BALOBA-1460 file (C-alpha; in Angstrom, 3 decimals):
// residues 387
<rec num="1" residu="m" x="93.486" y="96.632" z="134.819"/>
<rec num="2" residu="l" x="90.877" y="99.136" z="133.658"/>
<rec num="3" residu="l" x="93.354" y="100.743" z="131.260"/>
<rec num="4" residu="g" x="94.491" y="97.297" z="130.125"/>
<rec num="5" residu="l" x="90.883" y="96.467" z="129.299"/>
<rec num="6" residu="l" x="90.674" y="99.594" z="127.152"/>
<rec num="7" residu="a" x="93.972" y="98.869" z="125.413"/>
<rec num="8" residu="i" x="93.074" y="95.288" z="124.441"/>
<rec num="9" residu="l" x="90.105" y="96.385" z="122.349"/>
<rec num="10" residu="g" x="92.378" y="97.187" z="119.396"/>
<rec num="11" residu="p" x="94.333" y="93.900" z="119.442"/>
<rec num="12" residu="l" x="91.141" y="91.871" z="119.918"/>
<rec num="13" residu="n" x="89.621" y="93.692" z="116.986"/>
<rec num="14" residu="i" x="92.652" y="92.880" z="114.816"/>
<rec num="15" residu="d" x="93.406" y="89.294" z="115.814"/>
<rec num="16" residu="m" x="90.238" y="87.497" z="116.872"/>
<rec num="17" residu="y" x="88.929" y="86.899" z="113.365"/>
<rec num="18" residu="l" x="92.248" y="85.749" z="111.839"/>
<rec num="19" residu="p" x="91.447" y="81.983" z="112.044"/>
<rec num="20" residu="s" x="88.299" y="82.651" z="110.009"/>
<rec num="21" residu="f" x="90.112" y="84.164" z="106.990"/>
<rec num="22" residu="p" x="89.688" y="81.046" z="104.792"/>
<rec num="23" residu="g" x="86.047" y="80.766" z="105.901"/>
<rec num="24" residu="i" x="85.296" y="84.395" z="105.050"/>
<rec num="25" residu="a" x="86.895" y="83.958" z="101.620"/>
<rec num="26" residu="h" x="84.717" y="80.893" z="101.004"/>
<rec num="27" residu="d" x="81.422" y="82.302" z="102.325"/>
<rec num="28" residu="l" x="81.714" y="85.675" z="100.594"/>
<rec num="29" residu="h" x="83.138" y="84.143" z="97.384"/>
<rec num="30" residu="t" x="86.218" y="86.346" z="97.415"/>
<rec num="31" residu="s" x="90.029" y="86.123" z="97.295"/>
<rec num="32" residu="a" x="92.626" y="85.938" z="100.056"/>
<rec num="33" residu="t" x="93.906" y="89.397" z="99.116"/>
<rec num="34" residu="l" x="90.470" y="90.978" z="99.556"/>
<rec num="35" residu="v" x="90.005" y="89.270" z="102.906"/>
<rec num="36" residu="q" x="93.395" y="90.662" z="103.946"/>
<rec num="37" residu="t" x="92.158" y="94.058" z="102.737"/>
<rec num="38" residu="s" x="89.511" y="93.904" z="105.464"/>
<rec num="39" residu="l" x="92.424" y="93.792" z="107.922"/>
<rec num="40" residu="t" x="93.998" y="96.722" z="106.087"/>
<rec num="41" residu="a" x="90.752" y="98.675" z="106.488"/>
<rec num="42" residu="c" x="90.724" y="97.931" z="110.213"/>
<rec num="43" residu="l" x="94.323" y="99.089" z="110.598"/>
<rec num="44" residu="l" x="93.598" y="102.285" z="108.656"/>
<rec num="45" residu="g" x="90.629" y="102.925" z="110.918"/>
<rec num="46" residu="l" x="92.761" y="102.390" z="114.007"/>
<rec num="47" residu="a" x="95.439" y="104.730" z="112.627"/>
<rec num="48" residu="i" x="93.160" y="107.558" z="111.510"/>
<rec num="49" residu="g" x="90.978" y="107.199" z="114.594"/>
<rec num="50" residu="q" x="93.944" y="107.766" z="116.888"/>
<rec num="51" residu="l" x="94.984" y="110.827" z="114.906"/>
<rec num="52" residu="v" x="91.466" y="112.260" z="115.299"/>
<rec num="53" residu="i" x="90.538" y="111.133" z="118.811"/>
<rec num="54" residu="g" x="93.939" y="111.883" z="120.414"/>
<rec num="55" residu="p" x="93.838" y="115.659" z="119.779"/>
<rec num="56" residu="i" x="90.110" y="115.777" z="120.604"/>
<rec num="57" residu="s" x="90.857" y="114.224" z="124.005"/>
<rec num="58" residu="d" x="93.557" y="116.850" z="124.655"/>
<rec num="59" residu="a" x="90.803" y="119.455" z="124.315"/>
<rec num="60" residu="q" x="87.705" y="117.674" z="125.641"/>
<rec num="61" residu="g" x="89.116" y="115.272" z="128.215"/>
<rec num="62" residu="r" x="89.499" y="111.499" z="128.069"/>
<rec num="63" residu="r" x="86.229" y="110.080" z="129.408"/>
<rec num="64" residu="k" x="83.552" y="111.464" z="127.048"/>
<rec num="65" residu="p" x="85.307" y="110.640" z="123.730"/>
<rec num="66" residu="l" x="86.025" y="107.160" z="125.045"/>
<rec num="67" residu="l" x="82.389" y="106.428" z="125.943"/>
<rec num="68" residu="i" x="81.055" y="107.722" z="122.617"/>
<rec num="69" residu="a" x="83.616" y="105.890" z="120.477"/>
<rec num="70" residu="t" x="83.236" y="102.551" z="122.275"/>
<rec num="71" residu="s" x="79.448" y="102.711" z="121.957"/>
<rec num="72" residu="l" x="79.843" y="103.200" z="118.204"/>
<rec num="73" residu="f" x="82.266" y="100.236" z="118.158"/>
<rec num="74" residu="v" x="79.407" y="98.004" z="119.249"/>
<rec num="75" residu="l" x="77.284" y="99.132" z="116.278"/>
<rec num="76" residu="a" x="80.205" y="98.670" z="113.860"/>
<rec num="77" residu="s" x="80.741" y="95.107" z="115.134"/>
<rec num="78" residu="i" x="77.106" y="94.248" z="114.436"/>
<rec num="79" residu="l" x="77.450" y="95.674" z="110.925"/>
<rec num="80" residu="c" x="80.502" y="93.432" z="110.344"/>
<rec num="81" residu="a" x="78.575" y="90.362" z="111.487"/>
<rec num="82" residu="f" x="75.773" y="90.942" z="108.993"/>
<rec num="83" residu="a" x="77.883" y="92.149" z="106.054"/>
<rec num="84" residu="p" x="76.445" y="90.498" z="102.891"/>
<rec num="85" residu="n" x="79.614" y="90.872" z="100.818"/>
<rec num="86" residu="i" x="83.315" y="91.654" z="101.123"/>
<rec num="87" residu="t" x="82.841" y="95.329" z="100.175"/>
<rec num="88" residu="i" x="80.472" y="95.972" z="103.093"/>
<rec num="89" residu="l" x="82.736" y="93.987" z="105.401"/>
<rec num="90" residu="i" x="85.764" y="96.090" z="104.424"/>
<rec num="91" residu="g" x="83.853" y="99.318" z="105.100"/>
<rec num="92" residu="a" x="82.502" y="98.028" z="108.403"/>
<rec num="93" residu="r" x="85.982" y="96.934" z="109.471"/>
<rec num="94" residu="f" x="87.242" y="100.477" z="108.876"/>
<rec num="95" residu="l" x="84.511" y="101.837" z="111.164"/>
<rec num="96" residu="q" x="85.270" y="99.142" z="113.720"/>
<rec num="97" residu="g" x="88.953" y="100.061" z="113.732"/>
<rec num="98" residu="f" x="88.243" y="103.806" z="113.896"/>
<rec num="99" residu="t" x="86.053" y="103.454" z="116.981"/>
<rec num="100" residu="a" x="88.318" y="100.884" z="118.675"/>
<rec num="101" residu="s" x="91.205" y="103.354" z="118.410"/>
<rec num="102" residu="a" x="89.804" y="105.370" z="121.317"/>
<rec num="103" residu="g" x="90.671" y="102.621" z="123.795"/>
<rec num="104" residu="v" x="94.189" y="102.323" z="122.376"/>
<rec num="105" residu="v" x="95.155" y="106.000" z="122.310"/>
<rec num="106" residu="l" x="93.319" y="107.132" z="125.435"/>
<rec num="107" residu="s" x="94.612" y="104.343" z="127.661"/>
<rec num="108" residu="r" x="98.140" y="105.607" z="126.953"/>
<rec num="109" residu="a" x="97.148" y="109.244" z="127.390"/>
<rec num="110" residu="v" x="95.560" y="108.471" z="130.761"/>
<rec num="111" residu="v" x="98.772" y="106.771" z="131.890"/>
<rec num="112" residu="r" x="100.744" y="109.887" z="130.900"/>
<rec num="113" residu="d" x="98.183" y="112.075" z="132.743"/>
<rec num="114" residu="v" x="98.680" y="110.146" z="135.968"/>
<rec num="115" residu="f" x="102.322" y="108.978" z="135.978"/>
<rec num="116" residu="s" x="105.792" y="110.330" z="135.131"/>
<rec num="117" residu="g" x="109.449" y="109.272" z="135.270"/>
<rec num="118" residu="r" x="110.275" y="105.743" z="136.396"/>
<rec num="119" residu="e" x="106.645" y="105.095" z="137.321"/>
<rec num="120" residu="l" x="105.645" y="105.944" z="133.757"/>
<rec num="121" residu="t" x="108.059" y="103.307" z="132.431"/>
<rec num="122" residu="k" x="106.817" y="100.695" z="134.894"/>
<rec num="123" residu="f" x="103.175" y="101.384" z="134.126"/>
<rec num="124" residu="f" x="103.695" y="101.364" z="130.359"/>
<rec num="125" residu="s" x="105.477" y="98.041" z="130.725"/>
<rec num="126" residu="l" x="102.593" y="96.645" z="132.768"/>
<rec num="127" residu="l" x="100.117" y="97.995" z="130.238"/>
<rec num="128" residu="m" x="102.061" y="96.326" z="127.429"/>
<rec num="129" residu="v" x="102.070" y="92.993" z="129.275"/>
<rec num="130" residu="i" x="98.303" y="93.186" z="129.712"/>
<rec num="131" residu="n" x="97.979" y="94.327" z="126.118"/>
<rec num="132" residu="a" x="100.140" y="91.459" z="124.867"/>
<rec num="133" residu="v" x="97.766" y="88.908" z="126.359"/>
<rec num="134" residu="a" x="95.084" y="90.016" z="123.880"/>
<rec num="135" residu="p" x="96.925" y="88.928" z="120.692"/>
<rec num="136" residu="m" x="97.739" y="85.655" z="122.454"/>
<rec num="137" residu="i" x="94.174" y="84.952" z="123.510"/>
<rec num="138" residu="a" x="92.291" y="86.555" z="120.605"/>
<rec num="139" residu="p" x="93.030" y="84.029" z="117.811"/>
<rec num="140" residu="m" x="92.615" y="81.161" z="120.284"/>
<rec num="141" residu="a" x="89.228" y="82.556" z="121.274"/>
<rec num="142" residu="g" x="88.340" y="82.986" z="117.618"/>
<rec num="143" residu="g" x="89.383" y="79.395" z="116.901"/>
<rec num="144" residu="a" x="87.392" y="78.178" z="119.905"/>
<rec num="145" residu="i" x="84.280" y="80.006" z="118.690"/>
<rec num="146" residu="l" x="84.680" y="78.464" z="115.224"/>
<rec num="147" residu="a" x="84.963" y="75.018" z="116.803"/>
<rec num="148" residu="f" x="81.258" y="75.149" z="117.724"/>
<rec num="149" residu="e" x="79.131" y="73.513" z="115.061"/>
<rec num="150" residu="f" x="76.623" y="76.392" z="114.924"/>
<rec num="151" residu="a" x="79.262" y="79.153" z="114.864"/>
<rec num="152" residu="s" x="80.853" y="80.993" z="111.950"/>
<rec num="153" residu="w" x="82.998" y="84.072" z="111.406"/>
<rec num="154" residu="k" x="79.867" y="86.158" z="112.031"/>
<rec num="155" residu="s" x="79.795" y="84.856" z="115.607"/>
<rec num="156" residu="i" x="83.249" y="86.352" z="116.221"/>
<rec num="157" residu="f" x="82.058" y="89.854" z="115.348"/>
<rec num="158" residu="l" x="78.975" y="89.489" z="117.533"/>
<rec num="159" residu="f" x="81.257" y="88.447" z="120.387"/>
<rec num="160" residu="l" x="83.387" y="91.562" z="119.816"/>
<rec num="161" residu="g" x="80.236" y="93.663" z="120.022"/>
<rec num="162" residu="l" x="79.412" y="92.048" z="123.366"/>
<rec num="163" residu="i" x="82.896" y="92.893" z="124.653"/>
<rec num="164" residu="g" x="82.315" y="96.494" z="123.580"/>
<rec num="165" residu="i" x="79.101" y="96.644" z="125.625"/>
<rec num="166" residu="v" x="80.927" y="95.344" z="128.702"/>
<rec num="167" residu="i" x="83.696" y="97.942" z="128.272"/>
<rec num="168" residu="v" x="81.189" y="100.799" z="127.939"/>
<rec num="169" residu="i" x="79.503" y="99.773" z="131.189"/>
<rec num="170" residu="i" x="82.764" y="99.404" z="133.116"/>
<rec num="171" residu="v" x="84.172" y="102.710" z="131.840"/>
<rec num="172" residu="a" x="80.946" y="104.546" z="132.670"/>
<rec num="173" residu="i" x="81.078" y="103.260" z="136.226"/>
<rec num="174" residu="n" x="84.796" y="103.285" z="137.035"/>
<rec num="175" residu="l" x="86.827" y="105.671" z="134.877"/>
<rec num="176" residu="k" x="87.195" y="109.189" z="136.252"/>
<rec num="177" residu="e" x="88.378" y="112.114" z="134.144"/>
<rec num="178" residu="t" x="92.186" y="112.418" z="134.316"/>
<rec num="179" residu="l" x="92.693" y="115.630" z="132.312"/>
<rec num="180" residu="p" x="91.291" y="118.629" z="134.226"/>
<rec num="181" residu="p" x="89.956" y="121.610" z="132.213"/>
<rec num="182" residu="e" x="92.880" y="123.863" z="133.126"/>
<rec num="183" residu="k" x="95.346" y="121.455" z="131.481"/>
<rec num="184" residu="r" x="93.446" y="121.078" z="128.208"/>
<rec num="185" residu="i" x="94.594" y="122.678" z="124.957"/>
<rec num="186" residu="p" x="92.365" y="124.495" z="122.399"/>
<rec num="187" residu="s" x="90.234" y="122.396" z="120.094"/>
<rec num="188" residu="s" x="90.674" y="123.620" z="116.546"/>
<rec num="189" residu="i" x="92.275" y="122.511" z="113.323"/>
<rec num="190" residu="g" x="94.903" y="125.218" z="113.674"/>
<rec num="191" residu="a" x="95.774" y="124.178" z="117.234"/>
<rec num="192" residu="t" x="95.967" y="120.535" z="116.199"/>
<rec num="193" residu="v" x="98.262" y="121.366" z="113.278"/>
<rec num="194" residu="m" x="100.462" y="123.480" z="115.568"/>
<rec num="195" residu="t" x="100.705" y="120.666" z="118.114"/>
<rec num="196" residu="m" x="101.594" y="118.142" z="115.422"/>
<rec num="197" residu="g" x="104.142" y="120.583" z="114.005"/>
<rec num="198" residu="d" x="105.834" y="120.860" z="117.399"/>
<rec num="199" residu="l" x="106.040" y="117.074" z="117.585"/>
<rec num="200" residu="l" x="107.562" y="116.862" z="114.097"/>
<rec num="201" residu="k" x="110.302" y="119.309" z="115.143"/>
<rec num="202" residu="d" x="111.387" y="116.955" z="117.930"/>
<rec num="203" residu="r" x="114.155" y="114.899" z="116.270"/>
<rec num="204" residu="s" x="114.293" y="112.156" z="118.886"/>
<rec num="205" residu="f" x="110.481" y="111.831" z="118.980"/>
<rec num="206" residu="i" x="110.409" y="111.345" z="115.198"/>
<rec num="207" residu="g" x="113.174" y="108.760" z="115.573"/>
<rec num="208" residu="y" x="111.148" y="106.766" z="118.087"/>
<rec num="209" residu="a" x="108.043" y="107.094" z="115.902"/>
<rec num="210" residu="l" x="109.847" y="105.769" z="112.816"/>
<rec num="211" residu="v" x="111.427" y="102.869" z="114.707"/>
<rec num="212" residu="v" x="108.135" y="101.646" z="116.167"/>
<rec num="213" residu="g" x="106.277" y="102.606" z="112.984"/>
<rec num="214" residu="f" x="108.302" y="100.447" z="110.615"/>
<rec num="215" residu="v" x="109.262" y="97.537" z="112.881"/>
<rec num="216" residu="h" x="105.831" y="97.163" z="114.469"/>
<rec num="217" residu="g" x="104.052" y="98.162" z="111.249"/>
<rec num="218" residu="g" x="105.934" y="95.502" z="109.323"/>
<rec num="219" residu="s" x="104.738" y="92.862" z="111.781"/>
<rec num="220" residu="f" x="101.224" y="93.175" z="110.338"/>
<rec num="221" residu="a" x="102.511" y="91.374" z="107.245"/>
<rec num="222" residu="y" x="103.024" y="88.438" z="109.619"/>
<rec num="223" residu="v" x="99.545" y="88.960" z="111.104"/>
<rec num="224" residu="s" x="97.831" y="88.877" z="107.708"/>
<rec num="225" residu="g" x="100.188" y="86.385" z="106.063"/>
<rec num="226" residu="t" x="100.376" y="83.540" z="108.557"/>
<rec num="227" residu="p" x="96.655" y="82.566" z="108.482"/>
<rec num="228" residu="f" x="97.154" y="81.456" z="104.871"/>
<rec num="229" residu="i" x="100.816" y="80.423" z="105.148"/>
<rec num="230" residu="y" x="100.269" y="78.176" z="108.174"/>
<rec num="231" residu="q" x="96.892" y="76.764" z="107.104"/>
<rec num="232" residu="e" x="97.169" y="76.623" z="103.303"/>
<rec num="233" residu="i" x="100.912" y="76.026" z="102.752"/>
<rec num="234" residu="y" x="101.804" y="74.018" z="105.890"/>
<rec num="235" residu="g" x="98.350" y="72.454" z="106.320"/>
<rec num="236" residu="v" x="97.644" y="73.184" z="109.992"/>
<rec num="237" residu="s" x="94.094" y="73.450" z="111.359"/>
<rec num="238" residu="p" x="92.482" y="76.725" z="112.511"/>
<rec num="239" residu="q" x="92.934" y="75.599" z="116.114"/>
<rec num="240" residu="v" x="96.651" y="74.783" z="115.671"/>
<rec num="241" residu="f" x="97.140" y="78.090" z="113.859"/>
<rec num="242" residu="s" x="95.513" y="79.877" z="116.808"/>
<rec num="243" residu="v" x="98.003" y="78.281" z="119.192"/>
<rec num="244" residu="l" x="101.019" y="79.016" z="116.979"/>
<rec num="245" residu="f" x="99.884" y="82.595" z="116.554"/>
<rec num="246" residu="g" x="98.905" y="82.997" z="120.182"/>
<rec num="247" residu="i" x="102.239" y="81.930" z="121.689"/>
<rec num="248" residu="n" x="103.762" y="85.064" z="120.213"/>
<rec num="249" residu="g" x="101.824" y="86.958" z="122.855"/>
<rec num="250" residu="l" x="104.258" y="85.360" z="125.315"/>
<rec num="251" residu="a" x="107.084" y="86.770" z="123.225"/>
<rec num="252" residu="i" x="105.626" y="90.286" z="123.429"/>
<rec num="253" residu="i" x="105.149" y="89.879" z="127.183"/>
<rec num="254" residu="t" x="108.785" y="88.781" z="127.495"/>
<rec num="255" residu="g" x="109.993" y="91.830" z="125.586"/>
<rec num="256" residu="s" x="107.846" y="94.192" z="127.653"/>
<rec num="257" residu="f" x="109.032" y="92.512" z="130.868"/>
<rec num="258" residu="i" x="112.670" y="93.013" z="129.872"/>
<rec num="259" residu="i" x="112.095" y="96.767" z="129.498"/>
<rec num="260" residu="g" x="110.066" y="97.040" z="132.697"/>
<rec num="261" residu="r" x="112.469" y="94.924" z="134.763"/>
<rec num="262" residu="y" x="115.805" y="96.203" z="133.491"/>
<rec num="263" residu="g" x="114.874" y="99.714" z="132.302"/>
<rec num="264" residu="g" x="116.070" y="101.196" z="135.588"/>
<rec num="265" residu="i" x="119.336" y="99.223" z="135.556"/>
<rec num="266" residu="i" x="120.295" y="99.480" z="131.882"/>
<rec num="267" residu="a" x="119.544" y="102.645" z="129.888"/>
<rec num="268" residu="e" x="116.324" y="102.187" z="127.936"/>
<rec num="269" residu="k" x="117.974" y="103.504" z="124.769"/>
<rec num="270" residu="t" x="120.592" y="100.753" z="125.109"/>
<rec num="271" residu="l" x="117.864" y="98.138" z="125.406"/>
<rec num="272" residu="l" x="116.098" y="99.652" z="122.399"/>
<rec num="273" residu="q" x="119.343" y="99.481" z="120.419"/>
<rec num="274" residu="a" x="119.711" y="95.785" z="121.271"/>
<rec num="275" residu="a" x="116.117" y="95.184" z="120.187"/>
<rec num="276" residu="v" x="116.496" y="96.764" z="116.732"/>
<rec num="277" residu="i" x="119.720" y="94.811" z="116.120"/>
<rec num="278" residu="i" x="118.191" y="91.467" z="117.154"/>
<rec num="279" residu="s" x="115.053" y="92.234" z="115.113"/>
<rec num="280" residu="l" x="117.171" y="92.770" z="112.023"/>
<rec num="281" residu="g" x="119.037" y="89.485" z="112.573"/>
<rec num="282" residu="a" x="115.873" y="87.447" z="113.216"/>
<rec num="283" residu="t" x="114.042" y="88.792" z="110.171"/>
<rec num="284" residu="f" x="117.068" y="88.233" z="107.933"/>
<rec num="285" residu="g" x="117.060" y="84.590" z="109.041"/>
<rec num="286" residu="l" x="113.312" y="84.419" z="108.434"/>
<rec num="287" residu="f" x="113.759" y="85.903" z="104.963"/>
<rec num="288" residu="l" x="116.274" y="83.174" z="104.118"/>
<rec num="289" residu="m" x="113.979" y="80.443" z="105.482"/>
<rec num="290" residu="t" x="111.064" y="81.607" z="103.330"/>
<rec num="291" residu="i" x="113.264" y="81.538" z="100.225"/>
<rec num="292" residu="m" x="114.538" y="78.041" z="101.116"/>
<rec num="293" residu="e" x="111.000" y="76.880" z="102.008"/>
<rec num="294" residu="g" x="112.292" y="75.819" z="105.402"/>
<rec num="295" residu="p" x="110.296" y="73.784" z="107.927"/>
<rec num="296" residu="l" x="107.407" y="75.345" z="109.845"/>
<rec num="297" residu="a" x="109.418" y="75.113" z="113.075"/>
<rec num="298" residu="s" x="112.076" y="77.478" z="111.708"/>
<rec num="299" residu="l" x="109.461" y="80.106" z="110.899"/>
<rec num="300" residu="v" x="107.781" y="79.751" z="114.296"/>
<rec num="301" residu="i" x="111.075" y="80.082" z="116.231"/>
<rec num="302" residu="l" x="112.377" y="83.070" z="114.274"/>
<rec num="303" residu="i" x="109.038" y="84.859" z="114.470"/>
<rec num="304" residu="f" x="108.971" y="84.238" z="118.234"/>
<rec num="305" residu="i" x="112.388" y="85.926" z="118.605"/>
<rec num="306" residu="y" x="111.218" y="88.764" z="116.363"/>
<rec num="307" residu="m" x="108.099" y="89.273" z="118.496"/>
<rec num="308" residu="i" x="110.233" y="89.534" z="121.655"/>
<rec num="309" residu="t" x="111.921" y="92.533" z="120.048"/>
<rec num="310" residu="i" x="108.489" y="93.927" z="119.110"/>
<rec num="311" residu="g" x="107.530" y="93.907" z="122.806"/>
<rec num="312" residu="m" x="110.785" y="95.676" z="123.684"/>
<rec num="313" residu="i" x="110.463" y="98.239" z="120.905"/>
<rec num="314" residu="i" x="106.815" y="99.143" z="121.533"/>
<rec num="315" residu="t" x="107.345" y="99.599" z="125.276"/>
<rec num="316" residu="s" x="110.628" y="101.515" z="125.093"/>
<rec num="317" residu="t" x="109.668" y="103.828" z="122.222"/>
<rec num="318" residu="f" x="106.438" y="104.816" z="123.954"/>
<rec num="319" residu="t" x="108.065" y="105.525" z="127.308"/>
<rec num="320" residu="l" x="111.025" y="107.383" z="125.772"/>
<rec num="321" residu="g" x="108.892" y="109.190" z="123.195"/>
<rec num="322" residu="m" x="106.185" y="110.297" z="125.676"/>
<rec num="323" residu="v" x="108.416" y="111.431" z="128.522"/>
<rec num="324" residu="k" x="108.685" y="115.080" z="127.358"/>
<rec num="325" residu="q" x="105.175" y="115.501" z="125.928"/>
<rec num="326" residu="g" x="103.113" y="116.611" z="128.957"/>
<rec num="327" residu="h" x="99.902" y="118.403" z="127.910"/>
<rec num="328" residu="r" x="100.121" y="117.088" z="124.320"/>
<rec num="329" residu="a" x="100.236" y="113.463" z="125.474"/>
<rec num="330" residu="g" x="97.076" y="112.610" z="123.534"/>
<rec num="331" residu="s" x="98.544" y="113.898" z="120.273"/>
<rec num="332" residu="a" x="101.932" y="112.260" z="120.899"/>
<rec num="333" residu="s" x="100.256" y="108.971" z="121.764"/>
<rec num="334" residu="a" x="98.201" y="109.265" z="118.570"/>
<rec num="335" residu="v" x="101.312" y="109.685" z="116.399"/>
<rec num="336" residu="l" x="103.182" y="106.818" z="118.055"/>
<rec num="337" residu="g" x="100.143" y="104.567" z="117.838"/>
<rec num="338" residu="m" x="99.004" y="105.681" z="114.398"/>
<rec num="339" residu="l" x="102.192" y="105.222" z="112.395"/>
<rec num="340" residu="p" x="102.567" y="101.433" z="112.915"/>
<rec num="341" residu="l" x="98.930" y="100.927" z="111.955"/>
<rec num="342" residu="l" x="99.119" y="103.214" z="108.939"/>
<rec num="343" residu="l" x="102.218" y="101.436" z="107.656"/>
<rec num="344" residu="g" x="100.770" y="98.074" z="108.663"/>
<rec num="345" residu="s" x="97.678" y="98.761" z="106.567"/>
<rec num="346" residu="f" x="99.990" y="99.118" z="103.565"/>
<rec num="347" residu="f" x="102.156" y="96.081" z="104.304"/>
<rec num="348" residu="s" x="99.472" y="93.574" z="105.358"/>
<rec num="349" residu="p" x="97.871" y="92.947" z="101.922"/>
<rec num="350" residu="l" x="101.305" y="92.703" z="100.303"/>
<rec num="351" residu="a" x="101.897" y="89.481" z="102.239"/>
<rec num="352" residu="g" x="99.194" y="87.835" z="100.116"/>
<rec num="353" residu="i" x="100.592" y="88.775" z="96.698"/>
<rec num="354" residu="n" x="101.655" y="85.150" z="96.189"/>
<rec num="355" residu="e" x="99.322" y="82.865" z="98.133"/>
<rec num="356" residu="a" x="101.556" y="79.853" z="97.472"/>
<rec num="357" residu="s" x="104.694" y="81.373" z="99.022"/>
<rec num="358" residu="a" x="105.870" y="82.864" z="102.332"/>
<rec num="359" residu="v" x="108.572" y="84.938" z="100.593"/>
<rec num="360" residu="p" x="106.492" y="88.173" z="100.417"/>
<rec num="361" residu="m" x="105.998" y="88.072" z="104.195"/>
<rec num="362" residu="g" x="109.689" y="87.364" z="104.839"/>
<rec num="363" residu="t" x="110.737" y="90.182" z="102.522"/>
<rec num="364" residu="i" x="108.481" y="92.720" z="104.231"/>
<rec num="365" residu="l" x="109.579" y="91.786" z="107.758"/>
<rec num="366" residu="f" x="113.269" y="92.066" z="106.871"/>
<rec num="367" residu="t" x="112.876" y="95.337" z="104.938"/>
<rec num="368" residu="t" x="110.871" y="97.087" z="107.662"/>
<rec num="369" residu="s" x="113.290" y="95.921" z="110.364"/>
<rec num="370" residu="l" x="116.160" y="97.317" z="108.282"/>
<rec num="371" residu="i" x="114.422" y="100.706" z="107.980"/>
<rec num="372" residu="g" x="113.759" y="100.757" z="111.753"/>
<rec num="373" residu="f" x="117.422" y="99.914" z="112.352"/>
<rec num="374" residu="i" x="118.519" y="102.827" z="110.138"/>
<rec num="375" residu="a" x="116.045" y="105.234" z="111.779"/>
<rec num="376" residu="f" x="117.401" y="104.398" z="115.232"/>
<rec num="377" residu="f" x="121.039" y="104.991" z="114.342"/>
<rec num="378" residu="m" x="120.343" y="108.076" z="112.201"/>
<rec num="379" residu="l" x="117.936" y="109.866" z="114.576"/>
<rec num="380" residu="v" x="117.804" y="108.402" z="118.090"/>
<rec num="381" residu="k" x="121.425" y="107.278" z="118.472"/>
<rec num="382" residu="k" x="122.844" y="110.269" z="116.612"/>
<rec num="383" residu="e" x="120.710" y="112.712" z="118.621"/>
<rec num="384" residu="r" x="121.985" y="111.192" z="121.851"/>
<rec num="385" residu="a" x="125.584" y="111.470" z="120.677"/>
<rec num="386" residu="e" x="125.119" y="115.106" z="119.661"/>
<rec num="387" residu="g" x="123.406" y="115.870" z="122.986"/>
């Protein structure tokens, strides 16, 4: 539960303010694309932060970097709340994402420090279930905050800052160091580059990274696109949007549960293969529905199926990709966690190219699923066959 609390900081940071997108655009006198750019900045911060904090934790331990970064997250949240214009908000969101990344990357590294084998798979699955609750609750909580007459989007960022304070206190009291000094690796740019180079030489690891990077990264086009698509095109309220968005947390939980429950019965690579195939089929259907301007229900159902595969892909790629990493778990976790966010930061503003159409979102989801499908069969599947 402690590690789950750390892991949810990233998803809360991404999703809680989504219902306020139209309000931010109105209050700061800016466009939908620029508001979506604030999400891009957050995702970039989360990506780069993991790439920086992961290797640092391999050298300095997990506890100290986590406490420092989460304390800075509180300050970044306050800066977001009092941003006078969209430019300041975008910069503050980058800082917020960068500092929130510590909880994301270090929760996974701690799991790898403590568990291995089948227990590692089970614990990652449990962590993903806990983590999936955050995207389900976050937009609902954001919508609930906005429902108060005195509240605005600024209130959401102040609430995030309060959550950060709570996490700092709990970590300071309860989290013990899990990486002893004798297992740490040197802290230098050269050592970091060497570690990353070793990871890049691992064909199967790169395969897992590309699968989760493109399929999960593409899903951020849905995250940034649906606030406007659901509310502006289909006319739903912020509260209804929060529910429609939040139920996809159940889909992620379902996907994670499938891996955790059946991973010991059916080979995890087989389950991952099924997930990338189903993801491709669901997003192709979604692409067609956006072109045909299909009913809202068709989008909701297809996205729900797609998000089940996201839960399966995130859980299985992390357990399979981390199993051989040992002392470089922080760096490996950083790569696996960074790539979806880095790609997501590129895809998320593209969903708002045409504010009157859902086609850009549908195109991105199908294209990224196709690339993930190809990466699996060219790297992961082929590597297994050659082995």
